[in-house]
C-alpha positions, 0 to 999 in steps of 0.5 A: 722329768726324771728318766731313771735313777741308778743306785750304788750300795755303800762302800767302806763304811759309808752310811748310805748309798749314792744315786745318779738321777738322769733327767730329760725335759725335752728340746729347749727345756731344763734351763741353761747349764750354768744356771743348773750348775750354780743351783747344784753348787748351792745345794752344798755347804762347806764345814768352814762356812765358805763358798762352795763355788770356790772349791767346786771343779767345773769344766766343759768337754766334748763327747761325740760332738756334744758339749758336756758341762761337768761339776764336782764338789764335796761338803754337806749336801742340803737338798732333799734326797727324795726330790722336791716333793718330799720336803726333807732337807736333812743335811748330809755331811761328807757327801759328794756331788758330781754332775754332767749336763750333756747338750744333745741335739734333742735337748739337754740330758742331766746326770746328777750323782749325790752320795757319801764321799767314798761311795759317790767317788766310786760311782763317779768313776763309772758315771764318767766312763758312761758319759764319755761313751755316749753316742748321738743316736 
């Protein structure tokens, strides 16, 4: 279930805005982090046809005692921009995907940022700061 969506207007001539979708499915729901990260990586393609997993940056960090999984990569975004119900699978070249999955005591929270390279990179800086400041409630 999408809890909210944040949008950043395009910067420096990027053709579109970038969005962060924040989702929460409840305790024990949403699937394991590694499965979701693999699925997100699979939504990207590289111009040379290579494996996007080979260029993805992944790491795990701790924020206020909670494990947070991170993924970032650039390429062609091939998933629907409007969600699974729209069916629009138009490839979006020169895009970036940045994702965080925070394992909170109440269940995992998913932060998925997608957008044109420059705009997503700018928005990613703000998302990284926001995720780093989350506190258990």
